[in-house]
C-alpha positions as CSV (number, residue, x, y, z in Angstrom):
1,M,82.4,115.0,82.1
2,K,86.2,114.8,82.7
3,Q,88.4,115.5,79.7
4,P,90.5,112.4,78.7
5,T,93.9,112.1,80.4
6,E,96.8,112.9,78.0
7,I,98.4,109.5,77.5
8,R,101.6,109.1,75.6
9,P,101.3,106.5,72.8
10,A,102.6,103.0,73.4
11,T,105.2,103.1,70.6
12,G,108.2,100.9,70.5
13,K,109.2,98.0,72.6
14,L,108.2,97.5,76.3
15,G,110.8,95.7,78.4
16,V,109.5,93.6,81.2
17,L,112.1,93.1,83.9
18,L,111.6,90.2,86.3
19,P,113.5,89.8,89.6
20,G,113.1,86.1,90.1
21,F,113.0,83.7,87.1
22,G,111.3,80.7,88.6
23,A,107.9,79.1,88.2
24,V,105.8,82.3,88.0
25,A,108.1,84.3,85.8
26,T,108.8,81.5,83.3
27,T,105.1,80.6,83.1
28,F,104.3,84.2,82.4
29,V,107.0,84.6,79.7
30,A,106.1,81.2,78.1
31,G,102.4,82.1,78.1
32,V,103.0,85.4,76.4
33,E,105.1,83.8,73.7
34,A,102.5,81.0,73.2
35,A,99.8,83.6,72.8
36,R,101.8,85.5,70.3
37,R,102.2,82.3,68.2
38,G,98.6,81.3,68.6
39,L,99.4,78.2,70.6
40,A,97.4,79.2,73.8
41,S,95.0,81.8,75.1
42,P,95.9,84.4,77.9
43,V,93.0,83.2,80.1
44,G,92.8,85.2,83.3
45,S,94.1,88.4,81.9
46,L,91.8,91.4,82.0
47,T,94.0,93.4,79.6
48,Q,93.6,90.7,77.0
49,M,90.1,89.2,77.5
50,A,87.9,91.5,79.5
51,T,85.4,94.0,78.2
52,I,84.4,97.3,79.8
53,R,80.9,98.8,79.7
54,L,80.7,102.4,78.6
55,G,77.6,104.6,79.0
56,K,74.1,103.3,79.6
57,R,73.1,99.7,79.3
58,P,70.9,100.3,76.3
59,D,73.9,101.8,74.5
60,K,75.5,98.3,74.3
61,R,79.0,99.8,74.2
62,A,81.4,97.2,75.7
63,P,84.8,97.2,74.0
64,L,87.6,95.0,75.0
65,I,89.8,96.8,77.5
66,K,92.8,96.5,75.2
67,D,90.8,98.2,72.5
68,F,89.6,101.0,74.9
69,V,92.9,102.1,76.5
70,P,96.2,102.4,74.6
71,L,98.0,99.4,76.0
72,A,101.3,97.9,74.7
73,G,100.6,94.9,72.5
74,L,101.9,91.5,73.3
75,D,104.2,91.6,70.3
76,D,105.9,94.7,71.8
77,L,107.1,92.9,74.9
78,V,110.7,91.8,75.5
79,F,111.8,90.1,78.7
80,G,114.8,90.3,81.1
81,A,115.3,88.7,84.5
82,W,117.6,88.2,87.4
83,D,118.0,85.0,89.4
84,P,120.6,83.4,91.7
85,I,120.1,80.2,89.7
86,P,121.7,80.6,86.2
87,D,119.2,78.4,84.4
88,D,117.9,79.9,81.1
89,G,114.1,80.2,80.6
90,Y,113.7,76.8,79.1
91,Q,115.7,75.0,81.8
92,S,113.9,76.9,84.6
93,A,110.5,76.2,83.1
94,L,111.3,72.5,82.9
95,K,112.4,72.4,86.5
96,A,109.3,74.3,87.6
97,G,107.2,71.7,86.1
98,V,104.2,74.0,85.6
99,L,103.8,73.8,81.8
100,H,103.6,70.7,79.6
101,K,107.0,70.0,78.0
102,E,105.9,68.7,74.6
103,Q,102.8,70.8,74.2
104,H,103.9,74.2,75.5
105,L,107.7,74.3,76.2
106,D,109.4,72.5,73.3
107,P,107.7,74.5,70.6
108,I,109.2,77.7,72.1
109,E,112.4,76.2,73.4
110,E,114.7,78.4,71.4
111,F,112.9,81.6,72.5
112,L,112.9,80.6,76.2
113,A,116.5,79.4,76.1
114,S,117.5,82.9,74.8
115,I,116.5,84.5,78.1
116,K,119.3,84.1,80.5
117,P,119.0,85.6,84.0
118,M,121.4,88.4,85.0
119,P,123.3,87.8,88.3
120,A,121.0,88.6,91.1
121,A,121.4,90.8,94.1
122,F,120.6,87.9,96.5
123,D,121.4,87.1,100.1
124,T,120.5,83.9,101.9
125,A,120.0,85.9,105.1
126,Y,116.7,87.0,103.6
127,V,115.7,83.8,101.7
128,K,117.2,80.9,103.7
129,K,115.9,77.9,101.6
130,L,117.3,79.0,98.3
131,D,120.8,79.7,96.9
132,G,122.7,79.6,93.7
133,P,126.0,80.8,92.1
134,N,124.6,83.5,89.8
135,K,125.0,86.4,92.3
136,K,126.4,89.9,92.2
137,K,129.4,90.7,94.4
138,A,129.8,94.2,95.9
139,S,131.3,95.8,99.0
140,N,127.9,97.1,100.2
141,K,124.2,97.3,99.3
142,R,124.6,100.7,97.7
143,E,126.9,99.1,95.2
144,L,124.5,96.3,94.6
145,A,121.7,98.8,93.9
146,E,123.9,100.7,91.5
147,A,124.8,97.4,89.7
148,I,121.1,96.7,89.2
149,R,120.7,100.2,87.8
150,E,123.4,99.5,85.3
151,D,121.7,96.2,84.4
152,I,118.5,98.2,83.7
153,R,120.3,100.7,81.5
154,R,122.2,98.1,79.6
155,F,119.1,95.9,79.0
156,K,117.2,98.9,77.7
157,K,119.9,99.8,75.3
158,E,120.7,96.3,74.1
159,Q,117.1,95.4,73.5
160,G,116.2,98.7,72.0
161,C,113.4,99.3,74.4
162,D,111.3,102.5,74.4
163,R,110.1,101.9,78.0
164,L,110.5,99.4,80.9
165,V,108.5,98.1,83.8
166,M,109.6,95.8,86.6
167,V,107.5,93.2,88.3
168,W,109.0,91.3,91.3
169,C,108.5,87.6,90.8
170,G,111.1,86.5,93.4
171,S,110.8,84.5,96.6
172,T,109.2,85.7,99.8
173,E,111.9,87.2,102.1
174,I,112.0,87.1,105.8
175,Y,109.7,89.4,107.7
176,V,111.1,92.9,107.9
177,R,109.4,95.8,109.6
178,A,109.8,99.4,108.5
179,S,112.2,101.2,110.7
180,A,114.2,104.5,110.8
181,V,116.2,103.5,107.8
182,H,113.0,103.5,105.7
183,E,111.8,106.9,106.8
184,S,113.6,109.1,104.3
185,L,115.7,108.7,101.1
186,E,118.8,110.1,102.9
187,A,118.4,107.5,105.7
188,F,117.8,104.7,103.1
189,V,120.9,105.6,101.1
190,A,123.0,105.8,104.2
191,G,121.6,102.4,105.3
192,M,122.6,100.8,102.0
193,E,126.1,102.1,102.4
194,A,126.2,100.8,106.0
195,D,124.7,97.4,105.0
196,D,121.7,97.9,107.3
197,P,120.0,94.5,107.9
198,G,116.6,96.2,107.5
199,I,117.3,96.6,103.8
200,A,116.4,93.4,102.0
201,P,117.3,92.7,98.3
202,S,113.8,93.4,97.0
203,Q,114.2,96.9,98.3
204,L,117.4,97.3,96.2
205,Y,115.5,96.4,93.1
206,A,112.6,98.8,93.9
207,Y,115.1,101.6,94.6
208,A,117.0,100.9,91.3
209,A,113.8,100.8,89.3
210,I,112.4,104.1,90.7
211,M,115.8,105.8,90.3
212,E,115.8,104.7,86.6
213,G,112.2,105.9,86.1
214,V,110.9,102.3,85.8
215,P,107.4,101.5,87.2
216,Y,107.6,98.8,89.9
217,A,105.1,96.2,91.1
218,N,105.8,93.9,94.0
219,G,104.4,90.4,93.6
220,A,105.6,89.1,97.0
221,P,104.7,90.1,100.6
222,N,108.1,91.6,101.2
223,L,108.7,95.1,102.5
224,S,109.9,96.3,99.2
225,A,108.6,99.7,98.0
226,D,105.9,100.2,100.6
227,F,107.6,102.7,102.9
228,A,108.1,106.4,103.1
229,A,111.5,106.7,101.5
230,L,110.6,105.0,98.3
231,E,107.0,106.2,98.2
232,S,108.2,109.7,98.2
233,L,111.0,109.0,95.7
234,A,108.4,107.5,93.3
235,V,106.3,110.6,93.5
236,A,109.4,112.9,93.0
237,N,110.6,110.8,90.0
238,G,107.1,110.5,88.5
239,V,107.2,106.7,88.8
240,P,104.1,104.4,89.4
241,I,104.5,101.8,92.1
242,G,102.2,99.2,93.6
243,G,101.9,96.0,95.6
244,K,102.0,93.7,97.3
245,D,101.8,89.9,96.9
246,F,99.9,88.5,93.9
247,K,96.4,87.6,94.8
248,T,96.2,83.9,93.8
249,G,94.8,80.7,95.3
250,Q,93.4,80.7,98.7
251,T,93.3,84.5,99.2
252,L,91.6,84.9,95.9
253,M,88.8,82.7,97.3
254,K,88.6,84.6,100.5
255,T,88.2,87.9,98.7
256,I,85.4,86.3,96.7
257,L,83.6,84.6,99.6
258,A,84.0,87.0,102.5
259,P,82.2,89.9,100.7
260,G,79.3,87.6,100.1
261,F,79.0,86.8,103.8
262,K,79.1,90.4,104.7
263,T,76.6,91.4,102.0
264,R,74.1,89.0,103.4
265,M,75.0,89.9,107.1
266,L,76.0,86.3,107.9
267,G,78.2,85.9,110.9
268,L,81.6,84.2,110.9
269,S,82.9,82.2,113.9
270,G,86.1,81.0,112.4
271,W,88.1,80.4,109.2
272,F,90.9,77.8,109.2
273,S,93.1,77.7,106.1
274,T,95.9,75.3,105.3
275,N,97.9,74.8,102.1
276,I,100.2,72.2,100.7
277,L,102.7,73.4,98.1
278,G,105.8,71.7,96.6
279,N,107.4,74.3,94.3
280,R,110.3,76.7,95.1
281,D,107.9,79.0,96.8
282,G,106.7,76.2,99.1
283,E,110.3,75.4,100.0
284,V,111.1,79.0,100.8
285,L,108.0,79.3,102.9
286,D,109.0,76.3,104.9
287,D,111.3,78.7,106.7
288,P,109.4,80.3,109.6
289,E,110.8,83.7,109.0
290,S,109.7,83.8,105.3
291,F,106.3,82.3,106.3
292,K,105.8,85.1,108.8
293,T,106.0,87.6,105.9
294,K,103.4,85.6,104.0
295,E,101.2,85.1,107.0
296,V,100.9,88.8,107.7
297,S,99.9,89.4,104.1
298,K,97.2,86.6,104.2
299,L,95.7,87.4,107.6
300,G,94.8,91.0,107.0
301,V,92.3,90.2,104.3
302,L,89.3,89.1,106.3
303,E,89.7,91.8,109.0
304,H,89.6,94.5,106.4
305,I,86.7,93.0,104.4
306,L,84.4,92.1,107.4
307,Q,85.2,95.2,109.5
308,P,84.7,93.5,112.9
309,E,84.8,96.9,114.7
310,M,81.7,97.9,112.8
311,Y,79.9,94.5,113.1
312,P,81.1,93.1,116.5
313,Q,78.1,90.8,116.8
314,L,78.9,89.1,113.5
315,Y,82.7,89.2,113.3
316,G,84.0,90.5,116.6
317,D,85.0,87.0,117.8
318,M,86.0,85.3,114.6
319,Y,89.1,83.1,114.7
320,H,91.4,83.2,111.6
321,K,94.3,80.8,111.2
322,V,96.5,80.2,108.1
323,R,99.0,77.3,107.6
324,I,101.4,76.6,104.7
325,N,103.1,73.2,104.5
326,Y,105.9,72.3,102.1
327,Y,105.0,69.0,100.3
328,P,107.4,68.3,97.4
329,P,105.2,65.7,95.5
330,R,102.6,68.4,94.8
331,G,104.9,70.7,92.9
332,D,103.3,73.9,91.6
333,N,99.8,72.3,92.0
334,K,98.9,73.8,95.4
335,E,96.0,72.6,97.4
336,G,94.3,75.2,99.6
337,W,91.8,73.8,102.0
338,D,89.4,76.0,104.0
339,N,87.0,75.2,106.8
340,I,84.6,78.1,107.3
341,D,82.2,78.3,110.3
342,I,79.4,80.7,109.7
343,F,76.2,81.4,111.5
344,G,72.8,82.8,110.4
345,W,69.3,83.6,111.6
346,M,69.0,83.3,115.4
347,G,72.7,82.3,115.6
348,Y,72.3,78.9,114.1
349,P,75.7,77.5,112.9
350,M,76.6,76.4,109.3
351,Q,79.8,75.2,107.7
352,I,81.4,75.7,104.3
353,K,84.3,73.5,103.1
354,V,86.5,74.7,100.2
355,D,89.1,72.5,98.6
356,F,90.9,74.5,95.9
357,L,93.3,72.4,93.9
358,C,94.9,75.3,92.1
359,R,97.9,75.9,90.0
360,D,99.7,78.8,91.6
361,S,101.8,80.0,88.7
362,I,98.9,79.6,86.3
363,L,96.9,82.0,88.4
364,A,99.8,84.4,88.9
365,A,101.0,84.6,85.2
366,P,98.1,86.7,83.9
367,I,98.5,89.0,86.9
368,V,102.1,89.7,85.9
369,L,101.0,90.5,82.4
370,D,98.2,92.9,83.5
371,L,100.4,94.6,86.0
372,A,103.2,95.1,83.4
373,L,100.7,96.6,80.9
374,F,98.7,98.7,83.4
375,M,101.8,100.1,85.1
376,D,103.2,101.1,81.7
377,L,99.8,102.7,80.9
378,A,99.9,104.6,84.3
379,S,103.4,105.9,83.5
380,R,102.4,107.1,80.1
381,A,99.3,108.8,81.6
382,G,101.5,110.7,84.0
383,L,100.3,108.9,87.1
384,K,102.9,108.6,89.8
385,G,103.4,107.0,93.2
386,I,101.0,104.4,94.6
387,Q,98.5,103.0,92.1
388,E,95.7,101.9,94.4
389,W,93.5,101.2,91.4
390,L,95.5,98.1,90.8
391,S,94.6,96.6,94.3
392,F,92.6,94.0,92.4
393,Y,95.8,92.1,91.8
394,F,97.3,92.1,95.3
395,K,96.7,90.3,98.6
396,S,98.0,93.3,100.5
397,P,97.3,96.4,98.5
398,Q,99.5,99.4,98.9
399,T,97.6,102.6,99.9
400,A,98.3,106.2,100.9
401,P,99.6,106.5,104.5
402,G,96.7,106.3,107.0
403,L,94.3,104.8,104.5
404,Y,93.1,101.2,105.0
405,P,93.3,99.0,101.9
406,E,90.2,97.8,100.1
407,H,90.2,94.0,99.9
408,D,86.8,93.3,98.5
409,I,87.6,91.9,95.0
410,F,84.3,93.3,93.5
411,I,85.0,96.8,94.8
412,Q,88.6,96.5,93.5
413,H,87.3,95.4,90.1
414,F,84.8,98.3,90.1
415,K,87.6,100.8,91.0
416,L,89.9,99.5,88.3
417,K,87.4,99.8,85.5
418,N,86.2,103.3,86.7
419,T,89.8,104.4,86.7
420,L,90.1,103.4,83.1
421,R,86.9,105.2,82.3
422,W,88.3,108.3,84.1
423,M,91.5,108.2,82.2
424,M,89.6,108.1,78.9
425,G,87.1,110.8,79.8
426,E,84.2,108.4,79.9
427,E,81.2,108.6,82.3
428,Q,81.7,106.8,85.6
429,I,79.4,103.8,86.1
430,T,77.5,103.9,89.4
431,H,74.8,101.2,88.7
432,L,72.2,103.5,90.2
433,G,69.9,103.2,87.2
434,V,67.0,105.3,88.4
435,E,66.8,107.1,85.1
436,Y,65.5,103.9,83.5
437,Y,62.3,104.1,85.7
438,E,61.6,107.8,85.7
């Protein structure tokens, strides 16, 4: 059996830095504070509510994850943010319209109002449907990155934090492909100084975090830390990174349903998905260039789960289409509608209709919490670079170069828990179970 990993204790305050202080970030912060005061439960969070089986089934050892691994406690968390819109946490949460004003926002108004976003490194060239006056000014992108680094150092000092993590909660940027400027740290730094258009704002935050030794998780489909220059920098600096794009709503349903079809060897002719969404994310995605970034993230899921190259008779001709439509009256209450055409024995067709009236930020908030706590754990355990064991939380999981991502949510969940067992020197669970019948 493996010896437990040496993990530094979770002493002191953990600062959670949030680029983007809109619906997702304010819902996360408000939910943590509500949980601390006993006003609400952190439903959806593995770190707070899930158990983990240890040893054989008859042993009946299944502690809560938070009692098994040394995670930071909710009372240890402090929050900082950046946003081009200067609204404090209370004002931003009111505008987002996710949480009930009288029930959940007003009781913690003073706390939320105390969190005021720092000026953002923001450029409307990358997010065309959003703008605001709370922006940094600099002569080039290198200076912007250095200004973010200074923000990180100042926040840590002023808040008395022992450690920091950063979770991107900002908007989806336009589609950017990795290019020569992303191949090495030298090229990336030169590109920042030359204002290379291939370097989007989220990359500046990722660079700043890694340079400051701060674990970084990317909650949007942007090209952010998932390229050679920053992946190698993260390893060199001993910093955990992961991404990308929080797995919520429609993609969550796909990663639940598609593994079931494949497990039963049911064929798939087509999967048509459409969404209506009225919050700030929906408005941003109304721009075709931002939607392209999201579309690429969403489309890869089925192909990787179903493996059409291995099962051409079942999935070789499947048609997959994704649509997102901005519809202001719906606000944060997104509706994801799926028409799924499957076929079974002797090729006979069947249909499944899914209408998921979800709350996007309600699904995303526990992901932010878990990523913050698990990234901090990874850092204290000496893990560095890509944290593929956290793929469970992402639509487009980051992996080692040349390795395809695992999208099956059940395999991802299995991998996450086995990684925790591995860290703590516990036996891996295989579910083989032949010893019970020998």
